[in-house]
C-alpha positions as MATLAB code, in Angstrom:
seq = 'MLGDSLKSAVYHPNPNLQLPWNCLQIGLLIFPLSPFLGFVAIAVASLLTWIKQYRTIIRIPINRGFGVFSVLLFISASFALDKTAAFVGLFNLLPFLWLFSGLTALIQSIAQLRRIAEIFVIGSVPVVIMGFGQLFFGWTLQLQVLWVLVDVAIAPGGIPPGRMSAIFMHANLFAAYLAIVFTLGLGLWLERGLGIRNKHKSSLPNLYSLLPIILIADFAALILTNSRNGWAIAIIACLAFALYQGWRLLVVAVSGVVASVLLAAFAPNPIAQIFRRIVPSFFWARLNDNLYPDRPVALMRKTQWEFAWSLTQQDPWTGWGLRNFTALYKAHMNIDLGHPHNLFLMLSAETGLPSTLLFCGLLGWILFTGIQLLQNSHIPNKLIFFSYLVIFVEWLLFNTVDVTLFDFRLNTISWLLMAAICGTVYHSNQAHHKLTSNQD';
ca = [
       0.097   -0.060    0.115;
       1.322    3.492   -0.918;
       1.488    5.960    2.018;
      -0.788    9.093    2.275;
       2.053   11.271    1.289;
       2.959    9.073   -1.758;
      -0.689    8.994   -2.584;
      -1.393   12.281   -2.870;
       1.820   13.111   -4.973;
       1.203   10.468   -7.555;
      -2.423   10.650   -7.572;
      -4.623   13.890   -8.232;
      -7.028   14.729   -5.768;
      -9.623   14.998   -8.563;
      -9.657   11.636  -10.538;
     -10.856   13.117  -13.401;
      -7.515   15.562  -13.511;
      -5.182   12.497  -13.307;
      -4.263   12.771  -17.071;
      -3.415   16.166  -16.938;
      -1.369   15.974  -13.757;
       0.606   13.150  -15.390;
       1.225   15.524  -18.499;
       2.379   18.395  -16.123;
       4.747   16.105  -14.589;
       6.317   14.741  -17.656;
       6.461   18.287  -18.950;
       8.167   19.549  -16.115;
      10.842   16.602  -16.333;
      12.138   17.139  -19.522;
      11.427   20.986  -19.791;
      14.998   22.105  -18.970;
      16.562   20.081  -21.703;
      13.702   20.097  -24.313;
      11.805   23.534  -23.579;
       9.604   23.019  -26.781;
       8.400   19.252  -25.797;
       8.069   20.271  -22.188;
       6.054   23.138  -23.001;
       3.781   20.883  -25.189;
       3.265   18.506  -22.156;
       2.421   21.380  -20.119;
       0.043   23.243  -22.482;
      -1.724   19.832  -22.965;
      -2.148   19.361  -19.151;
      -3.595   23.090  -19.208;
      -5.973   22.335  -22.051;
      -7.245   19.101  -20.782;
      -7.901   20.826  -17.363;
      -9.522   23.509  -19.479;
     -11.956   21.108  -21.133;
     -12.653   19.443  -17.653;
     -12.856   22.123  -15.353;
     -14.132   25.308  -17.325;
     -16.658   26.693  -14.948;
     -14.179   26.284  -12.114;
     -11.512   28.380  -14.044;
     -13.623   31.241  -15.093;
     -14.962   31.456  -11.269;
     -11.668   31.698   -9.907;
     -11.008   35.520   -9.201;
      -7.350   36.193  -10.271;
      -8.293   34.508  -13.715;
     -10.949   37.073  -14.226;
      -8.422   39.723  -13.244;
      -5.894   38.606  -15.672;
      -8.724   38.216  -18.476;
      -9.140   41.973  -18.331;
      -5.538   42.580  -18.334;
      -5.111   40.693  -21.628;
      -7.881   42.895  -23.224;
      -5.810   46.131  -22.307;
      -2.674   44.453  -23.930;
      -4.837   44.173  -27.191;
      -5.773   47.734  -26.861;
      -2.291   48.961  -26.264;
      -1.113   46.782  -29.337;
      -3.767   48.521  -31.522;
      -2.291   52.023  -30.663;
       1.332   51.126  -30.879;
       4.070   53.012  -32.869;
       4.789   49.631  -34.351;
       1.859   47.282  -34.285;
       3.406   44.470  -35.827;
       5.972   44.378  -33.293;
       3.555   45.102  -30.712;
       1.287   42.225  -31.581;
       4.074   39.805  -31.869;
       4.873   41.059  -28.414;
       1.738   39.552  -27.357;
       3.055   36.187  -27.644;
       5.305   36.654  -24.572;
       2.254   37.120  -22.429;
      -1.332   35.951  -24.048;
      -0.204   32.155  -24.051;
       1.198   32.159  -20.738;
      -1.872   33.722  -19.184;
      -3.840   31.114  -20.592;
      -1.417   28.619  -19.533;
      -1.534   30.072  -15.960;
      -5.423   30.166  -15.814;
      -5.997   26.351  -16.640;
      -3.039   25.392  -14.062;
      -4.913   27.315  -11.334;
      -7.750   24.672  -11.548;
      -5.170   21.599  -11.948;
      -2.644   22.468   -9.138;
      -4.923   22.141   -6.070;
      -2.716   20.688   -2.813;
       0.537   21.108   -0.767;
       1.307   17.517   -1.705;
       1.334   18.666   -5.409;
       3.594   21.764   -5.094;
       6.032   19.254   -2.945;
       6.005   16.858   -6.028;
       6.639   19.990   -8.444;
       9.294   21.111   -6.170;
      11.092   17.456   -6.303;
      10.941   17.472   -9.932;
      12.072   20.799  -10.531;
      15.371   19.798   -8.105;
      15.738   16.637  -10.286;
      15.502   18.561  -13.717;
      18.387   21.150  -12.676;
      21.037   18.394  -12.104;
      21.889   17.773  -15.673;
      21.885   21.758  -16.222;
      24.171   22.687  -13.530;
      26.505   19.938  -14.720;
      26.599   21.596  -17.996;
      27.384   24.662  -16.247;
      30.411   23.282  -14.609;
      31.494   21.808  -17.666;
      31.299   25.000  -19.620;
      33.274   26.944  -17.083;
      36.008   24.579  -16.021;
      36.230   22.162  -18.956;
      35.412   24.301  -21.947;
      32.529   22.259  -23.102;
      30.580   23.448  -25.844;
      27.588   21.991  -27.742;
      25.140   22.695  -30.444;
      22.373   20.077  -30.428;
      19.236   20.794  -32.789;
      16.578   18.573  -33.810;
      13.922   19.855  -36.443;
      14.709   23.456  -35.364;
      13.032   23.744  -31.761;
      12.208   20.153  -30.787;
      15.396   19.912  -29.222;
      17.726   22.946  -28.724;
      20.600   22.773  -26.438;
      23.745   24.971  -26.905;
      26.461   25.505  -24.474;
      28.725   28.432  -25.268;
      32.633   28.027  -24.141;
      33.292   30.035  -21.259;
      30.004   31.065  -20.510;
      27.836   34.213  -21.780;
      29.268   36.804  -21.318;
      32.687   34.981  -21.108;
      33.688   33.837  -17.712;
      30.174   33.824  -16.244;
      28.483   30.416  -15.899;
      25.236   30.289  -18.021;
      24.718   26.747  -19.111;
      22.392   26.377  -21.854;
      20.497   29.737  -20.781;
      21.078   33.004  -23.103;
      22.865   34.606  -20.496;
      24.257   34.217  -17.146;
      21.913   36.826  -15.248;
      18.946   34.189  -16.787;
      20.585   31.132  -15.502;
      20.949   32.723  -11.818;
      17.189   33.373  -11.968;
      16.744   29.634  -12.715;
      19.277   28.933  -10.108;
      17.650   30.859   -7.473;
      13.962   29.113   -8.329;
      15.689   25.573   -8.014;
      17.936   26.641   -4.974;
      14.772   27.705   -2.744;
      12.434   24.794   -3.510;
      15.344   22.466   -2.867;
      16.143   24.203    0.515;
      12.361   24.103    1.406;
      12.505   20.526    0.704;
      15.659   20.047    2.726;
      14.545   21.611    5.493;
      11.185   19.939    5.735;
      13.204   16.685    5.865;
      15.461   18.192    8.600;
      12.512   19.202   10.745;
      10.990   15.769   10.454;
       8.413   16.928    8.640;
       9.017   14.399    5.363;
       9.807   11.803    8.034;
       6.011   11.244    8.894;
       5.200   10.370    5.609;
       6.809    8.213    2.874;
       8.589   10.093    0.082;
       7.430    9.456   -3.273;
      11.383   10.185   -4.441;
      13.078    8.771   -1.552;
      16.636    8.731   -3.663;
      16.581   12.555   -3.865;
      16.571   13.088   -0.283;
      20.014   11.572    0.053;
      21.197   13.768   -2.671;
      19.764   16.943   -1.856;
      22.463   18.234    0.204;
      24.866   17.608   -2.539;
      22.613   19.304   -4.997;
      22.080   22.373   -2.866;
      25.978   23.018   -2.663;
      26.476   22.450   -6.509;
      23.158   24.947   -7.217;
      24.773   27.401   -4.805;
      28.082   27.160   -6.187;
      26.803   27.561   -9.710;
      24.649   30.715   -8.315;
      27.940   32.179   -7.561;
      29.585   31.600  -10.912;
      27.048   33.152  -12.592;
      28.603   36.170  -11.326;
      25.131   37.787  -11.159;
      24.505   40.357   -8.318;
      20.833   39.768   -8.913;
      21.263   36.076   -8.315;
      23.627   36.552   -5.312;
      20.947   39.194   -3.708;
      18.144   36.773   -4.330;
      19.985   33.599   -2.610;
      20.739   35.877    0.621;
      17.423   36.696    0.380;
      16.152   32.867    0.438;
      18.275   32.228    3.027;
      17.287   35.002    5.534;
      13.524   34.551    4.606;
      13.623   30.803    5.990;
      15.790   31.700    8.902;
      13.091   34.660    9.903;
      10.480   32.052    9.109;
      11.954   29.424   11.508;
      13.005   31.759   14.238;
      16.901   30.874   13.617;
      18.060   34.480   15.047;
      21.918   33.291   15.232;
      21.833   32.358   11.371;
      20.043   35.615   10.676;
      22.870   37.394   12.568;
      25.525   35.329   10.910;
      24.253   36.124    7.142;
      23.775   40.023    7.882;
      27.045   40.031    9.194;
      28.513   38.560    6.101;
      26.365   40.578    3.809;
      27.440   43.870    5.884;
      31.282   42.810    5.498;
      30.822   42.439    1.544;
      29.060   45.715    1.111;
      31.416   47.662    3.355;
      34.382   46.307    1.331;
      32.443   47.481   -1.823;
      31.067   50.956   -0.919;
      32.726   51.913    2.577;
      35.170   55.044    2.616;
      38.647   53.683    1.470;
      40.261   53.231    4.925;
      37.326   51.040    6.286;
      37.093   49.199    2.763;
      40.578   48.148    2.899;
      40.128   46.459    6.277;
      37.189   44.542    4.717;
      38.959   43.713    1.532;
      41.432   41.965    3.371;
      38.882   39.282    4.255;
      36.264   39.442    1.411;
      37.401   38.269   -1.952;
      37.360   40.807   -4.742;
      35.483   38.570   -6.520;
      32.510   39.822   -4.823;
      33.272   43.322   -3.666;
      34.444   44.125   -7.331;
      31.722   43.021   -8.768;
      29.083   44.880   -6.569;
      30.775   48.150   -7.153;
      31.599   47.502  -10.940;
      35.336   47.639  -10.600;
      35.357   44.129  -12.311;
      33.828   46.022  -15.587;
      34.894   49.645  -15.336;
      34.141   52.313  -18.195;
      30.880   50.892  -19.228;
      28.986   52.977  -21.551;
      26.413   55.205  -19.820;
      23.652   53.552  -22.224;
      24.110   50.369  -20.748;
      23.623   51.410  -17.572;
      20.513   50.568  -15.633;
      19.863   54.164  -14.403;
      19.944   55.445  -17.867;
      17.430   52.866  -19.049;
      15.079   53.270  -16.433;
      14.822   57.144  -17.001;
      14.458   56.721  -20.590;
      11.331   54.030  -20.038;
       9.977   56.579  -17.506;
      10.164   59.489  -20.035;
       8.264   57.252  -22.404;
       5.638   56.472  -19.811;
       5.327   60.152  -19.142;
       4.663   60.859  -23.189;
       1.945   58.080  -23.423;
       0.666   56.933  -20.143;
      -2.605   55.517  -21.289;
      -1.939   52.948  -23.779;
       2.022   53.029  -24.231;
       4.011   52.791  -27.302;
       3.551   49.053  -27.915;
       5.342   46.010  -26.560;
       8.392   45.303  -28.252;
       8.827   49.230  -29.144;
      11.273   50.349  -26.600;
      14.308   48.618  -28.242;
      13.885   50.572  -31.599;
      12.926   53.801  -29.324;
      16.166   53.589  -27.299;
      18.366   52.876  -30.275;
      17.129   55.996  -32.072;
      17.711   57.744  -28.968;
      20.700   56.307  -27.434;
      22.544   54.558  -30.790;
      22.758   51.337  -29.182;
      20.804   47.836  -29.591;
      19.078   46.952  -26.126;
      16.252   44.546  -25.923;
      14.711   45.981  -22.422;
      15.189   48.382  -19.790;
      15.883   45.844  -17.135;
      13.052   46.537  -15.210;
       9.677   44.525  -16.147;
       7.302   47.107  -14.506;
       8.907   50.141  -16.442;
       8.920   48.399  -19.330;
       5.356   47.827  -19.348;
       4.317   51.153  -18.436;
       6.356   52.452  -21.263;
       4.917   49.832  -23.737;
       1.510   49.094  -22.626;
       0.738   52.234  -20.546;
      -0.264   52.649  -16.682;
      -3.827   51.719  -16.579;
      -2.737   47.915  -17.860;
       0.519   48.055  -15.474;
      -1.085   49.016  -12.434;
      -3.729   46.257  -12.932;
      -1.014   43.801  -13.496;
       0.994   45.058  -10.071;
      -2.564   44.819   -8.353;
      -2.601   41.088   -9.421;
       0.751   40.318   -8.340;
      -0.026   42.121   -5.189;
      -3.107   39.850   -4.586;
      -1.460   36.948   -5.327;
       1.306   37.581   -2.264;
      -1.725   38.973   -0.243;
      -3.622   35.831   -0.588;
      -0.774   33.756   -0.341;
       0.211   35.147    3.215;
      -3.282   34.853    4.119;
      -3.114   31.261    3.636;
       0.239   30.804    5.173;
      -1.141   32.320    8.505;
      -4.353   30.123    8.546;
      -3.992   26.952   10.403;
      -6.029   24.789    8.479;
      -3.164   24.064    5.852;
      -0.618   21.020    6.765;
       3.100   21.322    6.157;
       3.341   25.148    5.470;
       7.077   25.259    4.710;
       6.788   24.061    1.163;
       3.983   26.846    0.621;
       6.354   29.316    2.199;
       8.888   28.114   -0.484;
       6.640   28.804   -3.094;
       6.153   32.380   -1.768;
       9.649   33.190   -1.176;
      10.260   32.248   -4.971;
       7.183   34.561   -5.853;
       8.989   37.863   -4.000;
      12.406   36.820   -5.548;
      10.885   36.798   -9.135;
       9.351   40.383   -8.174;
      12.519   41.600   -6.944;
      14.451   40.078   -9.864;
      12.344   41.862  -12.272;
      12.708   45.014  -10.823;
      16.348   44.862  -12.289;
      16.112   42.424  -15.289;
      13.333   41.142  -17.368;
      12.489   37.281  -17.263;
       9.833   37.754  -19.734;
      11.723   37.028  -22.822;
      13.378   33.357  -21.608;
      11.207   30.966  -22.780;
      12.138   28.806  -20.065;
      12.006   31.448  -17.185;
       8.677   32.880  -18.614;
       6.878   29.098  -18.372;
       8.207   28.877  -15.074;
       7.439   31.877  -13.661;
       3.562   31.729  -14.477;
       3.699   27.930  -13.786;
       4.846   28.712  -10.033;
       2.157   31.757   -9.889;
      -0.413   29.223  -10.990;
       0.690   26.649   -8.364;
       0.412   29.463   -5.725;
      -3.149   30.871   -6.867;
      -4.310   27.236   -7.264;
      -3.521   26.177   -3.977;
      -4.941   29.206   -2.076;
      -8.151   28.878   -3.986;
      -8.837   25.181   -3.432;
      -7.582   25.196   -0.010;
      -9.955   28.357    0.899;
     -12.744   26.375   -0.843;
     -12.461   23.134    0.804;
     -12.171   24.936    4.310;
     -15.124   26.672    3.535;
     -17.095   23.691    2.668;
     -15.793   21.741    5.796;
     -17.256   24.667    8.375;
     -20.139   24.848    6.438;
     -20.511   21.126    7.084;
     -19.620   21.468   10.724;
     -22.071   24.250   10.990;
];
């Protein structure tokens, strides 16, 4: 007989959704190495859920909100400076909003969240191995089958050179992926260490024996991406778990390490020199840009943000159109730049303030309802749900200094994880309401 935890991980709470749940798991497992095939499986899972749970999907409030957001995106594209680019840009959002809505009805329980986290951690192993091979052994690979069926590329030395990027287009994007995997792995490991997983039979027992090694490898890879954003997110994750568990000594220790690095990077020279004796230059020189001096002003985030905000002020209602920032910035600064390294400023410039404020409001609602559920006592094993909330906050912070929207892997993962939070919140509240109604 399967244990309760194993049953809840393998079998969907609703037998009618077992097939889409299986498709989702398969898609997640193959997604890192074959995004196209993985996405197809995830999309099939969402489609089957739509067919079986249409009424539930349209009743979920957050789905209605994103439906309105989709309409505003169409309106913005219709008034864009370059309408073709704007309508093409819709493909970075609309398919994922549809995917999100279906998955909110499919992912319903804490056990499912744990299963998804386990699959993410397993799927990261070959990617991290490729990253180490890229940086230390000069691995290079260009494997493409039927255009997008299988598309794996490893650039020798990383992108940019000297920074681990594995199969991602840029080291910063790989850092964002690693931050997600590291946070989920940390949540699983803490569950195990605190005895939560010992109460139930694990669906993947071999994973937990390797989990410490995987976490160390993920953390090392995160450092080697040389991404300041990734470093900050990893620190935030550690502090969040320490605060949640009430580990004050760990909070003090991590805060001390962070303060030392910041002082080495930004303190007046006499003080900075003291801390630079103990803090490797790899860290402090990256933070204060000593590693990359004399960067063009046009490549600095402050310049990009100011330009994006000026575009917002010129057309605050419908914006200039998705994917129009690139051409406008090139005309103004004579340099190619895909986006302004801030998702929210990009949306305000390209789609207008009404749609951006609605989008921000919906994200705030996800966080608010997630925290509400975390504070309630009717859900078991809150730690893994807390991990998802930490990732959501990490995603918000990362997108204030970069944009994950244009990376197919990260965009899919981001919407899936948000759907996991929303689905769990909605179905947990529904189940609790039904239970209390029956008791009355």
